[in-house]
C-alpha positions as CSV (number, residue, x, y, z in Angstrom):
1,M,-1.3,7.6,-7.5
2,T,1.9,8.4,-5.5
3,A,5.1,6.4,-5.9
4,L,5.2,5.5,-2.2
5,G,2.8,2.9,-0.9
6,M,1.8,1.5,2.5
7,V,1.2,-1.8,4.2
8,I,-0.7,-2.2,7.4
9,V,-0.4,-5.4,9.5
10,S,-2.5,-6.1,12.6
11,H,-3.3,-9.1,14.7
12,S,-7.0,-8.0,14.4
13,K,-9.1,-7.7,11.2
14,N,-11.1,-4.9,12.9
15,I,-8.0,-2.9,13.9
16,A,-6.5,-3.2,10.4
17,Q,-9.7,-2.2,8.7
18,G,-10.3,0.7,11.1
19,V,-6.8,2.1,10.6
20,V,-7.3,1.9,6.8
21,D,-10.7,3.5,7.0
22,L,-9.1,6.4,8.9
23,L,-6.2,6.7,6.4
24,L,-8.5,6.8,3.4
25,E,-9.9,10.1,4.8
26,V,-6.5,11.8,4.0
27,S,-4.9,9.6,1.4
28,Q,-7.2,8.8,-1.5
29,D,-4.2,8.5,-3.9
30,V,-2.0,6.3,-1.8
31,A,-1.8,2.6,-2.5
32,I,-2.6,0.9,0.8
33,T,-2.8,-2.9,1.4
34,Y,-3.5,-4.4,4.7
35,I,-4.0,-7.7,6.6
36,G,-5.6,-8.2,9.9
37,G,-6.0,-11.5,11.8
38,S,-5.2,-15.1,11.0
39,E,-6.4,-17.1,8.0
40,D,-9.2,-18.6,10.0
41,G,-10.5,-15.2,11.1
42,G,-9.0,-15.3,14.6
43,I,-6.4,-13.1,16.2
44,G,-2.9,-13.5,14.8
45,T,-0.6,-12.9,11.8
46,S,1.1,-15.1,9.2
47,F,4.1,-14.6,7.1
48,E,2.3,-15.9,4.0
49,Q,-0.6,-13.4,4.4
50,V,1.8,-10.5,5.0
51,Q,3.9,-11.4,2.0
52,A,0.8,-11.6,-0.2
53,K,-0.3,-8.1,0.8
54,I,3.1,-6.7,0.1
55,D,3.1,-8.4,-3.3
56,A,-0.4,-7.1,-4.0
57,N,0.5,-3.5,-3.4
58,P,1.2,-1.9,-6.8
59,Q,4.1,0.3,-5.5
60,D,7.7,-0.9,-5.3
61,D,8.6,1.3,-2.3
62,L,6.5,0.7,0.8
63,L,6.2,2.0,4.3
64,A,5.0,-0.8,6.7
65,F,3.2,-0.3,10.0
66,Y,2.2,-3.0,12.5
67,D,0.6,-3.4,15.9
68,L,2.5,-6.0,17.9
69,G,5.6,-8.2,17.9
70,S,4.9,-11.1,15.5
71,A,3.4,-8.7,13.0
72,G,6.6,-6.8,13.0
73,M,8.6,-10.0,12.8
74,N,6.6,-11.2,9.8
75,L,7.2,-7.8,8.1
76,E,10.9,-8.1,8.7
77,M,11.0,-11.6,7.3
78,A,9.1,-10.4,4.2
79,A,11.5,-7.5,3.8
80,D,14.3,-10.1,3.5
81,V,12.6,-11.9,0.6
82,T,10.7,-9.3,-1.4
83,D,12.1,-7.4,-4.4
84,K,10.3,-4.3,-3.1
85,T,11.8,-1.7,-0.8
86,L,10.0,-2.3,2.5
87,T,10.7,0.1,5.4
88,V,9.3,-1.4,8.6
89,L,8.5,1.4,11.1
90,K,8.4,1.0,14.8
91,V,5.8,3.7,15.6
92,P,2.3,3.6,17.0
93,I,0.2,2.1,14.2
94,V,-2.6,4.7,14.1
95,E,-0.5,7.9,14.6
96,G,2.4,6.7,12.5
97,A,0.3,5.4,9.6
98,Y,-1.9,8.5,9.6
99,T,1.0,10.8,9.6
100,A,2.7,8.9,6.7
101,A,-0.5,8.7,4.7
102,A,-1.2,12.4,4.9
103,L,2.4,13.3,4.0
104,I,2.5,10.8,1.1
105,Q,-0.8,12.3,-0.2
106,A,0.7,15.8,0.0
107,G,3.7,14.7,-2.1
108,V,6.3,15.0,0.7
109,A,9.6,13.2,0.0
110,K,10.2,9.9,1.7
111,E,13.3,11.2,3.7
112,V,11.1,14.0,5.2
113,I,8.4,11.5,6.1
114,L,10.9,9.2,7.8
115,A,12.3,12.1,9.7
116,Q,8.8,13.0,10.9
117,L,8.1,9.4,11.9
118,K,11.4,9.1,13.8
119,E,9.9,11.5,16.4
120,L,7.1,8.9,17.0
121,E,9.5,5.9,17.2
122,I,8.8,3.4,20.0
123,K,12.1,2.8,21.8
124,K,11.6,-0.6,23.4
């Protein structure tokens, strides 16, 4: 297993699961935890669920990817309270997470991965 893990947060269970299914094609050794949707199975996110998935990831250094506003907000709040190093990335969830997963699997240094992801950054 690699030292760098990943967290995926989506408003939709199906989106989160689909992204992870895709990532597992290129990152069998990367610790990936994810959450999609609200506790009742609807569309949404919650801080408690996001925090639980961060805590459940066995790695202490995590790259975090999200789909929309409140998912990012929940990740930012979790970053403030977790003992883990959580880097929240503002990139397209599929392209960004896939790029990171493949590079982590290949053993690329975190700094190089972040430089690659910077090129995908959403600037709004």
